[in-house]
Structures are given as C-alpha cells and as structure tokens.
OpenMM code with the backbone's topology and positions (N, CA, C; nanometers):
from openmm import Vec3, app, unit

residues = "MET THR ASN PHE PRO LEU ARG ARG LEU ARG LEU ARG PRO GLY GLU GLU HIS ARG ASP ALA ILE ALA VAL GLN LEU GLU PRO PHE LEU LEU GLY GLY GLU ARG TYR LEU PRO VAL PRO ALA ALA PRO GLU VAL GLU VAL ALA ILE SER ARG ALA THR SER GLY ASP VAL PHE HIS LEU ARG PHE GLU THR ARG ILE HIS GLY PRO CYS VAL ARG CYS LEU GLU ASP ALA VAL LEU ASP VAL VAL ILE ASP ALA GLN GLU TYR ASN ALA VAL ASP GLY ALA SER ASP THR GLU LEU ARG SER GLU TYR VAL VAL GLU ASP GLN LEU LEU LEU SER ALA TRP ALA ARG ASP ALA ILE ALA LEU ARG LEU PRO GLU GLN ILE VAL CYS ARG LEU ASP CYS ALA GLY LEU CYS PRO VAL CYS GLY LYS ASP LEU ASN ARG GLU PRO HIS THR HIS GLU GLU GLU VAL PHE ASP SER ARG TRP GLY ALA LEU GLU ALA LEU LYS ASP GLU LEU".split()
positions = [
    Vec3(1.6855, -0.3921, 0.2754),
    Vec3(1.5966, -0.4022, 0.3890),
    Vec3(1.6567, -0.3272, 0.5069),
    Vec3(1.5764, -0.2453, 0.5683),
    Vec3(1.6206, -0.1701, 0.6850),
    Vec3(1.5663, -0.2364, 0.8100),
    Vec3(1.6553, -0.2665, 0.9014),
    Vec3(1.6197, -0.3280, 1.0296),
    Vec3(1.6712, -0.2403, 1.1428),
    Vec3(1.6090, -0.2527, 1.2570),
    Vec3(1.6523, -0.1805, 1.3764),
    Vec3(1.6887, -0.2846, 1.4826),
    Vec3(1.8134, -0.2802, 1.5334),
    Vec3(1.8532, -0.3789, 1.6341),
    Vec3(1.7919, -0.3470, 1.7708),
    Vec3(1.7100, -0.4371, 1.8202),
    Vec3(1.6440, -0.4159, 1.9495),
    Vec3(1.7328, -0.4557, 2.0665),
    Vec3(1.8319, -0.5370, 2.0411),
    Vec3(1.9187, -0.5863, 2.1473),
    Vec3(1.9954, -0.4735, 2.2168),
    Vec3(2.0277, -0.3687, 2.1427),
    Vec3(2.1065, -0.2594, 2.2014),
    Vec3(2.0251, -0.1707, 2.2946),
    Vec3(1.8924, -0.1823, 2.2886),
    Vec3(1.8077, -0.1017, 2.3761),
    Vec3(1.8083, -0.1595, 2.5173),
    Vec3(1.8204, -0.0750, 2.6134),
    Vec3(1.8157, -0.1161, 2.7539),
    Vec3(1.7045, -0.0378, 2.8227),
    Vec3(1.5811, -0.0692, 2.7812),
    Vec3(1.4664, 0.0038, 2.8343),
    Vec3(1.4067, -0.0695, 2.9536),
    Vec3(1.3614, 0.0100, 3.0505),
    Vec3(1.2849, -0.0444, 3.1633),
    Vec3(1.1383, -0.0101, 3.1400),
    Vec3(1.0473, -0.0807, 3.2057),
    Vec3(0.9049, -0.0504, 3.1879),
    Vec3(0.8754, 0.0983, 3.2093),
    Vec3(0.8042, 0.1550, 3.1142),
    Vec3(0.7685, 0.2965, 3.1197),
    Vec3(0.8632, 0.3864, 3.0411),
    Vec3(0.9783, 0.3360, 3.0002),
    Vec3(1.0738, 0.4165, 2.9245),
    Vec3(1.0457, 0.4047, 2.7750),
    Vec3(1.0948, 0.5062, 2.7022),
    Vec3(1.0712, 0.5111, 2.5578),
    Vec3(1.1979, 0.5528, 2.4857),
    Vec3(1.2179, 0.4973, 2.3680),
    Vec3(1.3298, 0.5344, 2.2815),
    Vec3(1.2711, 0.5844, 2.1496),
    Vec3(1.3182, 0.7011, 2.1038),
    Vec3(1.2737, 0.7572, 1.9750),
    Vec3(1.3940, 0.7717, 1.8844),
    Vec3(1.3687, 0.7489, 1.7554),
    Vec3(1.4763, 0.7597, 1.6587),
    Vec3(1.4174, 0.7955, 1.5234),
    Vec3(1.4966, 0.8673, 1.4421),
    Vec3(1.4594, 0.8969, 1.3042),
    Vec3(1.5530, 0.8153, 1.2156),
    Vec3(1.4958, 0.7315, 1.1315),
    Vec3(1.5742, 0.6380, 1.0516),
    Vec3(1.5269, 0.6434, 0.9067),
    Vec3(1.6204, 0.6429, 0.8130),
    Vec3(1.5864, 0.6324, 0.6710),
    Vec3(1.5566, 0.4864, 0.6418),
    Vec3(1.4349, 0.4579, 0.5975),
    Vec3(1.3913, 0.3208, 0.5740),
    Vec3(1.3765, 0.2965, 0.4244),
    Vec3(1.4423, 0.1927, 0.3756),
    Vec3(1.4360, 0.1562, 0.2348),
    Vec3(1.3017, 0.0908, 0.2033),
    Vec3(1.2299, 0.1453, 0.1041),
    Vec3(1.1006, 0.0911, 0.0619),
    Vec3(1.1133, 0.0315, -0.0777),
    Vec3(1.0518, -0.0835, -0.0975),
    Vec3(1.0530, -0.1477, -0.2278),
    Vec3(0.9285, -0.1079, -0.3060),
    Vec3(0.9347, -0.1124, -0.4397),
    Vec3(0.8168, -0.0814, -0.5214),
    Vec3(0.7054, -0.1828, -0.4992),
    Vec3(0.5827, -0.1392, -0.5286),
    Vec3(0.4652, -0.2254, -0.5185),
    Vec3(0.4297, -0.2754, -0.6577),
    Vec3(0.3812, -0.3968, -0.6656),
    Vec3(0.3290, -0.4509, -0.7899),
    Vec3(0.1812, -0.4782, -0.7655),
    Vec3(0.0943, -0.3944, -0.8242),
    Vec3(-0.0504, -0.4059, -0.8046),
    Vec3(-0.1174, -0.4213, -0.9406),
    Vec3(-0.1901, -0.5287, -0.9597),
    Vec3(-0.2599, -0.5512, -1.0860),
    Vec3(-0.1655, -0.5560, -1.2041),
    Vec3(-0.0449, -0.6022, -1.1833),
    Vec3(0.0534, -0.6106, -1.2904),
    Vec3(0.1237, -0.4792, -1.3204),
    Vec3(0.0916, -0.3752, -1.2471),
    Vec3(0.1541, -0.2446, -1.2676),
    Vec3(0.2473, -0.2131, -1.1514),
    Vec3(0.3522, -0.1381, -1.1800),
    Vec3(0.4541, -0.1042, -1.0801),
    Vec3(0.4272, 0.0343, -1.0227),
    Vec3(0.4235, 0.0428, -0.8895),
    Vec3(0.4027, 0.1686, -0.8187),
    Vec3(0.5239, 0.1946, -0.7300),
    Vec3(0.5805, 0.3141, -0.7435),
    Vec3(0.7040, 0.3483, -0.6726),
    Vec3(0.6775, 0.4424, -0.5559),
    Vec3(0.7311, 0.4101, -0.4384),
    Vec3(0.7249, 0.5056, -0.3276),
    Vec3(0.8333, 0.6122, -0.3474),
    Vec3(0.7959, 0.7373, -0.3287),
    Vec3(0.8898, 0.8485, -0.3437),
    Vec3(0.8831, 0.9333, -0.2183),
    Vec3(0.9933, 0.9505, -0.1477),
    Vec3(1.1272, 0.8987, -0.1754),
    Vec3(1.1351, 0.7490, -0.1467),
    Vec3(1.2364, 0.6849, -0.2060),
    Vec3(1.2532, 0.5406, -0.1884),
    Vec3(1.3019, 0.5058, -0.0483),
    Vec3(1.3582, 0.6042, 0.0203),
    Vec3(1.4050, 0.5819, 0.1575),
    Vec3(1.3635, 0.7009, 0.2446),
    Vec3(1.2335, 0.7091, 0.2783),
    Vec3(1.1890, 0.8218, 0.3611),
    Vec3(1.2413, 0.8104, 0.5040),
    Vec3(1.2534, 0.9241, 0.5674),
    Vec3(1.2922, 0.9235, 0.7083),
    Vec3(1.1673, 0.8984, 0.7914),
    Vec3(1.1715, 0.7942, 0.8719),
    Vec3(1.0570, 0.7581, 0.9536),
    Vec3(1.0895, 0.7820, 1.0999),
    Vec3(0.9857, 0.8120, 1.1759),
    Vec3(1.0008, 0.8277, 1.3201),
    Vec3(0.9595, 0.6963, 1.3849),
    Vec3(1.0517, 0.6380, 1.4587),
    Vec3(1.0270, 0.5127, 1.5284),
    Vec3(1.0297, 0.5407, 1.6775),
    Vec3(0.9262, 0.4967, 1.7477),
    Vec3(0.9212, 0.5095, 1.8934),
    Vec3(0.9007, 0.3699, 1.9513),
    Vec3(0.9837, 0.3351, 2.0475),
    Vec3(0.9755, 0.2038, 2.1113),
    Vec3(0.9556, 0.2262, 2.2603),
    Vec3(0.8457, 0.1747, 2.3131),
    Vec3(0.8129, 0.1884, 2.4550),
    Vec3(0.8143, 0.0510, 2.5195),
    Vec3(0.8681, 0.0442, 2.6389),
    Vec3(0.8686, -0.0821, 2.7126),
    Vec3(0.7509, -0.0820, 2.8086),
    Vec3(0.6678, -0.1834, 2.7977),
    Vec3(0.5584, -0.2057, 2.8918),
    Vec3(0.6003, -0.3200, 2.9836),
    Vec3(0.5212, -0.3510, 3.0813),
    Vec3(0.5583, -0.4580, 3.1736),
    Vec3(0.5571, -0.5948, 3.1060),
    Vec3(0.4739, -0.6126, 3.0049),
    Vec3(0.4631, -0.7437, 2.9427),
    Vec3(0.5183, -0.7498, 2.8002),
    Vec3(0.5686, -0.6385, 2.7478),
    Vec3(0.6202, -0.6401, 2.6119),
    Vec3(0.6623, -0.5030, 2.5646),
    Vec3(0.6795, -0.4914, 2.4343),
    Vec3(0.7216, -0.3666, 2.3721),
    Vec3(0.6130, -0.3150, 2.2795),
    Vec3(0.5979, -0.1830, 2.2760),
    Vec3(0.5038, -0.1170, 2.1860),
    Vec3(0.5871, -0.0369, 2.0865),
    Vec3(0.5628, -0.0613, 1.9579),
    Vec3(0.6362, 0.0063, 1.8514),
    Vec3(0.5417, 0.1009, 1.7785),
    Vec3(0.5921, 0.2209, 1.7489),
    Vec3(0.5146, 0.3215, 1.6769),
    Vec3(0.5960, 0.3645, 1.5551),
    Vec3(0.5314, 0.3755, 1.4400),
    Vec3(0.5967, 0.4124, 1.3151),
    Vec3(0.5177, 0.5255, 1.2517),
    Vec3(0.5864, 0.6371, 1.2204),
    Vec3(0.5198, 0.7521, 1.1573),
    Vec3(0.6056, 0.8041, 1.0430),
    Vec3(0.5397, 0.8264, 0.9268),
    Vec3(0.6079, 0.8898, 0.8142),
    Vec3(0.5066, 0.9223, 0.7053),
    Vec3(0.5519, 0.9999, 0.6080),
    Vec3(0.4713, 1.0343, 0.4914),
    Vec3(0.5490, 0.9968, 0.3667),
    Vec3(0.4771, 0.9518, 0.2648),
    Vec3(0.5394, 0.9190, 0.1370),
    Vec3(0.4383, 0.9427, 0.0262),
    Vec3(0.4839, 0.9318, -0.0962),
    Vec3(0.3969, 0.9432, -0.2133),
    Vec3(0.4147, 0.8175, -0.2968),
    Vec3(0.3059, 0.7715, -0.3542),
    Vec3(0.3099, 0.6548, -0.4414),
    Vec3(0.2858, 0.7043, -0.5840),
    Vec3(0.3785, 0.6718, -0.6751),
    Vec3(0.3697, 0.7112, -0.8157),
    Vec3(0.3504, 0.5865, -0.9013),
    Vec3(0.2582, 0.5953, -0.9960),
    Vec3(0.2362, 0.4842, -1.0877),
    Vec3(0.1217, 0.5165, -1.1818),
    Vec3(0.0798, 0.4198, -1.2619),
    Vec3(-0.0267, 0.4448, -1.3594),
    Vec3(-0.1661, 0.4442, -1.2969),
    Vec3(-0.2513, 0.5300, -1.3507),
    Vec3(-0.3929, 0.5322, -1.3123),
    Vec3(-0.4572, 0.4041, -1.3661),
    Vec3(-0.5402, 0.3403, -1.2861),
    Vec3(-0.6024, 0.2145, -1.3300),
    Vec3(-0.7086, 0.2372, -1.4376),
    Vec3(-0.7537, 0.3606, -1.4570),
    Vec3(-0.8576, 0.3879, -1.5570),
    Vec3(-0.8009, 0.4352, -1.6902),
    Vec3(-0.7034, 0.5272, -1.6859),
    Vec3(-0.6545, 0.5865, -1.8109),
    Vec3(-0.5059, 0.5630, -1.8366),
    Vec3(-0.4355, 0.5034, -1.7425),
    Vec3(-0.2928, 0.4710, -1.7516),
    Vec3(-0.2012, 0.5932, -1.7487),
    Vec3(-0.2551, 0.7130, -1.7233),
    Vec3(-0.1706, 0.8304, -1.7045),
    Vec3(-0.1061, 0.8226, -1.5658),
    Vec3(-0.0106, 0.9117, -1.5404),
    Vec3(0.0560, 0.9124, -1.4102),
    Vec3(-0.0421, 0.9471, -1.2993),
    Vec3(-0.0348, 0.8714, -1.1915),
    Vec3(-0.1162, 0.8970, -1.0732),
    Vec3(-0.0219, 0.9117, -0.9539),
    Vec3(-0.0545, 1.0060, -0.8670),
    Vec3(0.0260, 1.0300, -0.7470),
    Vec3(-0.0676, 1.0270, -0.6277),
    Vec3(-0.0285, 0.9516, -0.5264),
    Vec3(-0.1105, 0.9354, -0.4079),
    Vec3(-0.0265, 0.9654, -0.2846),
    Vec3(-0.0700, 1.0618, -0.2039),
    Vec3(-0.0020, 1.0919, -0.0778),
    Vec3(-0.0502, 0.9944, 0.0278),
    Vec3(0.0443, 0.9371, 0.1018),
    Vec3(0.0116, 0.8384, 0.2041),
    Vec3(0.0750, 0.8825, 0.3365),
    Vec3(-0.0079, 0.8906, 0.4400),
    Vec3(0.0392, 0.9241, 0.5738),
    Vec3(0.0268, 0.7984, 0.6591),
    Vec3(0.1376, 0.7585, 0.7188),
    Vec3(0.1415, 0.6361, 0.7978),
    Vec3(0.1580, 0.6700, 0.9450),
    Vec3(0.0732, 0.6101, 1.0263),
    Vec3(0.0828, 0.6167, 1.1720),
    Vec3(0.0428, 0.4780, 1.2215),
    Vec3(0.1424, 0.3898, 1.2340),
    Vec3(0.1157, 0.2491, 1.2650),
    Vec3(0.1698, 0.2133, 1.4024),
    Vec3(0.1085, 0.1134, 1.4621),
    Vec3(0.1491, 0.0687, 1.5945),
    Vec3(0.1480, -0.0837, 1.5989),
    Vec3(0.2451, -0.1417, 1.6656),
    Vec3(0.2575, -0.2862, 1.6835),
    Vec3(0.2917, -0.3149, 1.8284),
    Vec3(0.2508, -0.4314, 1.8744),
    Vec3(0.2834, -0.4774, 2.0096),
    Vec3(0.3544, -0.6116, 1.9989),
    Vec3(0.4561, -0.6297, 2.0793),
    Vec3(0.5290, -0.7560, 2.0825),
    Vec3(0.5486, -0.7982, 2.2271),
    Vec3(0.4857, -0.9097, 2.2660),
    Vec3(0.5000, -0.9607, 2.4019),
    Vec3(0.6418, -1.0120, 2.4217),
    Vec3(0.6993, -0.9815, 2.5361),
    Vec3(0.8363, -1.0229, 2.5658),
    Vec3(0.8415, -1.1680, 2.6102),
    Vec3(0.7418, -1.2125, 2.6830),
    Vec3(0.7379, -1.3486, 2.7345),
    Vec3(0.7325, -1.4480, 2.6192),
    Vec3(0.8280, -1.5405, 2.6132),
    Vec3(0.8355, -1.6392, 2.5063),
    Vec3(0.7165, -1.7332, 2.5015),
    Vec3(0.6488, -1.7536, 2.6141),
    Vec3(0.5349, -1.8451, 2.6177),
    Vec3(0.4042, -1.7750, 2.5810),
    Vec3(0.4101, -1.6483, 2.5469),
    Vec3(0.2886, -1.5724, 2.5162),
    Vec3(0.2198, -1.6255, 2.3917),
    Vec3(0.0931, -1.5953, 2.3819),
    Vec3(0.0124, -1.6299, 2.2668),
    Vec3(0.0775, -1.5706, 2.1409),
    Vec3(0.0780, -1.6453, 2.0315),
    Vec3(0.1416, -1.5973, 1.9085),
    Vec3(0.0720, -1.4728, 1.8537),
    Vec3(-0.0543, -1.4503, 1.8897),
    Vec3(-0.1237, -1.3296, 1.8441),
    Vec3(-0.0674, -1.2043, 1.9099),
    Vec3(0.0039, -1.2205, 2.0205),
    Vec3(0.0630, -1.1064, 2.0897),
    Vec3(0.2077, -1.0830, 2.0461),
    Vec3(0.2530, -1.1587, 1.9493),
    Vec3(0.3885, -1.1428, 1.8977),
    Vec3(0.3810, -1.0739, 1.7614),
    Vec3(0.4640, -0.9748, 1.7430),
    Vec3(0.4665, -0.9032, 1.6155),
    Vec3(0.5462, -0.9824, 1.5130),
    Vec3(0.4943, -0.9900, 1.3930),
    Vec3(0.5664, -1.0587, 1.2862),
    Vec3(0.6850, -0.9772, 1.2368),
    Vec3(0.6946, -0.8516, 1.2800),
    Vec3(0.8040, -0.7644, 1.2380),
    Vec3(0.9223, -0.7678, 1.3342),
    Vec3(0.9149, -0.8491, 1.4379),
    Vec3(1.0273, -0.8680, 1.5293),
    Vec3(1.0798, -1.0086, 1.5067),
    Vec3(1.2019, -1.0156, 1.4539),
    Vec3(1.2652, -1.1441, 1.4243),
    Vec3(1.4080, -1.1392, 1.4772),
    Vec3(1.4392, -1.2305, 1.5672),
    Vec3(1.5737, -1.2434, 1.6235),
    Vec3(1.6268, -1.1083, 1.6719),
    Vec3(1.5519, -1.0419, 1.7567),
    Vec3(1.5899, -0.9128, 1.8156),
    Vec3(1.6143, -0.8031, 1.7120),
    Vec3(1.5479, -0.8131, 1.5969),
    Vec3(1.5536, -0.7108, 1.4932),
    Vec3(1.4114, -0.6669, 1.4614),
    Vec3(1.3903, -0.5358, 1.4541),
    Vec3(1.2619, -0.4817, 1.4106),
    Vec3(1.2731, -0.4597, 1.2604),
    Vec3(1.1949, -0.5327, 1.1824),
    Vec3(1.2003, -0.5278, 1.0368),
    Vec3(1.1245, -0.4048, 0.9871),
    Vec3(1.1927, -0.2922, 0.9820),
    Vec3(1.1283, -0.1647, 0.9488),
    Vec3(1.0811, -0.1579, 0.8041),
    Vec3(1.1587, -0.2082, 0.7097),
    Vec3(1.1175, -0.2024, 0.5689),
    Vec3(0.9897, -0.2820, 0.5458),
    Vec3(0.9833, -0.4013, 0.6006),
    Vec3(0.8640, -0.4849, 0.5829),
    Vec3(0.7433, -0.4212, 0.6500),
    Vec3(0.7618, -0.3687, 0.7701),
    Vec3(0.6515, -0.3062, 0.8419),
    Vec3(0.6015, -0.1823, 0.7679),
    Vec3(0.6934, -0.0974, 0.7210),
    Vec3(0.6551, 0.0247, 0.6500),
    Vec3(0.5821, -0.0096, 0.5203),
    Vec3(0.6311, -0.1091, 0.4479),
    Vec3(0.5668, -0.1488, 0.3223),
    Vec3(0.4259, -0.2011, 0.3473),
    Vec3(0.4094, -0.2852, 0.4485),
    Vec3(0.2765, -0.3378, 0.4805),
    Vec3(0.1831, -0.2272, 0.5278),
    Vec3(0.2352, -0.1310, 0.6029),
    Vec3(0.1533, -0.0190, 0.6496),
    Vec3(0.1050, 0.0646, 0.5311),
    Vec3(0.1915, 0.0850, 0.4322),
    Vec3(0.1512, 0.1578, 0.3117),
    Vec3(0.0438, 0.0791, 0.2370),
    Vec3(0.0647, -0.0507, 0.2208),
    Vec3(-0.0304, -0.1344, 0.1477),
    Vec3(-0.1691, -0.1290, 0.2114),
    Vec3(-0.1744, -0.1224, 0.3433),
    Vec3(-0.3041, -0.1153, 0.4116),
    Vec3(-0.3731, 0.0195, 0.3913),
    Vec3(-0.2977, 0.1227, 0.3592),
    Vec3(-0.3547, 0.2567, 0.3400),
    Vec3(-0.3922, 0.2860, 0.1946),
    Vec3(-0.3535, 0.1983, 0.1029),
    Vec3(-0.3831, 0.2230, -0.0385),
    Vec3(-0.5309, 0.1993, -0.0676),
    Vec3(-0.5890, 0.2809, -0.1561),
    Vec3(-0.7288, 0.2576, -0.1964),
    Vec3(-0.7368, 0.1358, -0.2883),
    Vec3(-0.8585, 0.0898, -0.3146),
    Vec3(-0.8765, -0.0257, -0.4028),
    Vec3(-0.8265, 0.0036, -0.5439),
    Vec3(-0.8450, 0.1271, -0.5882),
    Vec3(-0.7986, 0.1672, -0.7199),
    Vec3(-0.7213, 0.2975, -0.7065),
    Vec3(-0.6038, 0.3011, -0.7677),
    Vec3(-0.5235, 0.4233, -0.7694),
    Vec3(-0.5564, 0.4962, -0.8986),
    Vec3(-0.6134, 0.6162, -0.8854),
    Vec3(-0.6558, 0.6931, -1.0025),
    Vec3(-0.5847, 0.8277, -1.0043),
    Vec3(-0.5743, 0.8856, -1.1244),
    Vec3(-0.5078, 1.0150, -1.1394),
    Vec3(-0.5920, 1.1280, -1.0797),
    Vec3(-0.7225, 1.1131, -1.0865),
    Vec3(-0.8166, 1.2061, -1.0225),
    Vec3(-0.9487, 1.1330, -1.0033),
    Vec3(-1.0286, 1.1791, -0.9114),
    Vec3(-1.1514, 1.1078, -0.8759),
    Vec3(-1.2500, 1.0965, -0.9920),
    Vec3(-1.2538, 1.1967, -1.0804),
    Vec3(-1.3493, 1.1942, -1.1911),
    Vec3(-1.2871, 1.1449, -1.3220),
    Vec3(-1.1820, 1.0654, -1.3141),
    Vec3(-1.1154, 1.0128, -1.4340),
    Vec3(-1.2150, 0.9304, -1.5152),
    Vec3(-1.2266, 0.9618, -1.6445),
    Vec3(-1.3207, 0.8930, -1.7324),
    Vec3(-1.2631, 0.7644, -1.7907),
    Vec3(-1.1330, 0.7489, -1.7876),
    Vec3(-1.0709, 0.6263, -1.8368),
    Vec3(-1.0499, 0.6250, -1.9861),
    Vec3(-1.0385, 0.5045, -2.0407),
    Vec3(-1.0165, 0.4855, -2.1840),
    Vec3(-1.1453, 0.4389, -2.2503),
    Vec3(-1.1624, 0.4776, -2.3763),
    Vec3(-1.2799, 0.4351, -2.4531),
    Vec3(-1.2698, 0.2846, -2.4770),
    Vec3(-1.3756, 0.2084, -2.4455),
    Vec3(-1.3691, 0.0638, -2.4653),
    Vec3(-1.3715, 0.0217, -2.6124),
    Vec3(-1.4085, 0.1143, -2.7025),
    Vec3(-1.4163, 0.0808, -2.8443),
    Vec3(-1.2850, 0.1130, -2.9155),
    Vec3(-1.2362, 0.2374, -2.8986),
    Vec3(-1.1174, 0.2787, -2.9742),
    Vec3(-0.9926, 0.2940, -2.8877),
    Vec3(-1.0075, 0.2988, -2.7561),
    Vec3(-0.8921, 0.3078, -2.6667),
    Vec3(-0.8396, 0.4475, -2.6425),
    Vec3(-0.9077, 0.5517, -2.6926),
    Vec3(-0.8619, 0.6890, -2.6695),
    Vec3(-0.8920, 0.7313, -2.5263),
    Vec3(-0.8129, 0.8249, -2.4767),
    Vec3(-0.8302, 0.8780, -2.3417),
    Vec3(-0.9542, 0.9672, -2.3397),
    Vec3(-1.0561, 0.9269, -2.2636),
    Vec3(-1.1811, 1.0029, -2.2580),
    Vec3(-1.1676, 1.1323, -2.1774),
    Vec3(-1.0607, 1.1485, -2.1023),
    Vec3(-1.0360, 1.2742, -2.0317),
    Vec3(-0.9934, 1.3829, -2.1303),
    Vec3(-0.9163, 1.3466, -2.2302),
    Vec3(-0.8662, 1.4422, -2.3293),
    Vec3(-0.9630, 1.4583, -2.4464),
    Vec3(-1.0232, 1.3482, -2.4882),
    Vec3(-1.1134, 1.3494, -2.6037),
    Vec3(-1.2448, 1.2811, -2.5690),
    Vec3(-1.3338, 1.3484, -2.4969),
    Vec3(-1.4624, 1.2851, -2.4672),
    Vec3(-1.5412, 1.2655, -2.5970),
    Vec3(-1.5903, 1.1473, -2.6179),
    Vec3(-1.6632, 1.1181, -2.7410),
    Vec3(-1.7494, 0.9935, -2.7217),
    Vec3(-1.8386, 0.9738, -2.8183),
    Vec3(-1.9187, 0.8515, -2.8244),
    Vec3(-1.9058, 0.7964, -2.9651),
    Vec3(-1.9409, 0.6725, -2.9821),
    Vec3(-1.9354, 0.6099, -3.1140),
    Vec3(-2.0777, 0.5961, -3.1660),
    Vec3(-2.0992, 0.6419, -3.2908),
    Vec3(-2.2307, 0.6457, -3.3524),
    Vec3(-2.2890, 0.5064, -3.3713),
    Vec3(-2.2198, 0.4258, -3.4458),
    Vec3(-2.2745, 0.2942, -3.4776),
    Vec3(-2.2267, 0.1916, -3.3761),
    Vec3(-2.3169, 0.1029, -3.3445),
    Vec3(-2.2837, -0.0040, -3.2510),
    Vec3(-2.2230, -0.1190, -3.3312),
    Vec3(-2.1076, -0.1619, -3.2899),
    Vec3(-2.0403, -0.2712, -3.3599),
    Vec3(-2.1021, -0.4023, -3.3139),
    Vec3(-2.1475, -0.4810, -3.4122),
    Vec3(-2.2117, -0.6083, -3.3815),
    Vec3(-2.1061, -0.7186, -3.3823),
    Vec3(-2.1012, -0.7950, -3.2751),
    Vec3(-2.0099, -0.9072, -3.2642),
    Vec3(-2.0872, -1.0332, -3.2989),
    Vec3(-2.0475, -1.1004, -3.4072),
    Vec3(-2.1219, -1.2167, -3.4557),
    Vec3(-2.1257, -1.3307, -3.3547),
    Vec3(-2.0347, -1.3321, -3.2580),
    Vec3(-2.0350, -1.4387, -3.1580),
    Vec3(-2.1577, -1.4308, -3.0675),
    Vec3(-2.2212, -1.3133, -3.0613),
    Vec3(-2.3407, -1.2963, -2.9774),
    Vec3(-2.4694, -1.3186, -3.0558),
    Vec3(-2.4622, -1.3569, -3.1831),
    Vec3(-2.5792, -1.3730, -3.2689),
    Vec3(-2.6804, -1.4727, -3.2151),
    Vec3(-2.6345, -1.5840, -3.1631),
    Vec3(-2.7269, -1.6866, -3.1120),
    Vec3(-2.8035, -1.6333, -2.9920),
    Vec3(-2.7396, -1.5586, -2.9061),
    Vec3(-2.8089, -1.5016, -2.7902),
    Vec3(-2.9066, -1.3919, -2.8322),
    Vec3(-2.8716, -1.3174, -2.9342),
    Vec3(-2.9602, -1.2124, -2.9847),
    Vec3(-3.0891, -1.2747, -3.0377),
    Vec3(-3.0788, -1.3854, -3.1088),
    Vec3(-3.1969, -1.4541, -3.1607),
    Vec3(-3.2808, -1.5100, -3.0469),
    Vec3(-3.2181, -1.5595, -2.9434),
    Vec3(-3.2877, -1.6128, -2.8268),
    Vec3(-3.3626, -1.5028, -2.7544),
    Vec3(-3.3037, -1.3837, -2.7488),
    Vec3(-3.3679, -1.2698, -2.6824),
    Vec3(-3.4990, -1.2321, -2.7542),
    Vec3(-3.4971, -1.2381, -2.8868),
    Vec3(-3.6183, -1.2059, -2.9638),
    Vec3(-3.7296, -1.3086, -2.9403),
    Vec3(-3.6933, -1.4352, -2.9165),
    Vec3(-3.7924, -1.5404, -2.8915),
    Vec3(-3.8579, -1.5261, -2.7552),
    Vec3(-3.7887, -1.4748, -2.6597),
    Vec3(-3.8419, -1.4618, -2.5245),
    Vec3(-3.9174, -1.3352, -2.5159),
] * unit.nanometer
topology = app.Topology()
chain = topology.addChain("A")
for resn in residues:
    res = topology.addResidue(resn, chain)
    for name in ("N", "CA", "C"):
        topology.addAtom(name, app.Element.getBySymbol(name[0]), res)
C-alpha cells in the first residue's frame, strides 16, 4: 500500500504541492476473474491544494487493465485514464460527507484511492473487442475464430412438460 504523509506538508490557504509518486496497485477480482493493472506501480501525479476550510486532492495517471474477455475468455486489454479529485475538510466538527475516506491519521491512502478510481472507470463488461462474438453455447468453440451454427436442435427432456403445455395453449 502506498501512502502519502500529509503531516509534512506546511501549506497555507491558496498554496499547492505537486508530486510524482509510484503507487502500488493490487489486482482486481471481477466476476471470479483476475484483472491485472499494468504497470503494477504506475507513476501518478498528486496535487494537494489548501483551501480555507480543507484540502483538495487531485490524482492523475494512466494504466492498462489486462485480463480475460467476459465473452470469449481471450486476453483483453483496457486503457484507463484517471483524473480524480477528493476534498477533505480540515475542521474536525465538519460533516462526515466533507471528509475523504482516503485520509486516515494524516496519511493520504494513494493505493486505495487509485484502485477505487480505476474501478469507477471500468465498463460493465471487459471485452477483447466491441464486436466479440463469444463462445458457442452448444459446443463451446470460439465464435470469433470459427463462426458456425448447429444444424439440429438438441432437445432437453427436462423441458418436455412445458413443451406439451405450450401445444395445449
């Protein structure tokens, strides 16, 4: 886990601190599949600005996510550009909604913030390409490499009672 110590900063309102830091990223587990960020420790740009009532944090970096396509299980690569911002009120009595969950005991939790920022940018399904045909539901072959159809329809005897009911209606 990569953290940034906020205690060492001596910012006055209106001042800003910028830094480039290598942040360790952990793999994602989505739908039982493992997705790896590459590089595992990208260099991120962190900007911290002091406002009169709190701190504004800015996080910028680019990474790639590698893992299986949800349709065909081939390798999928997704470029992710992160530009995230957080606010943390300095006043201890402030509303909890104005406190960042990534600031804990004067530490900015960069790994957790970067991972959550990536997760928010991921699509619902990670695919190898937009027109991926997936796997054949009958034989399991990759339809991208071997597009085909099956001639005969396989009858599942468990559906026999419903088939008879359909004929009655």
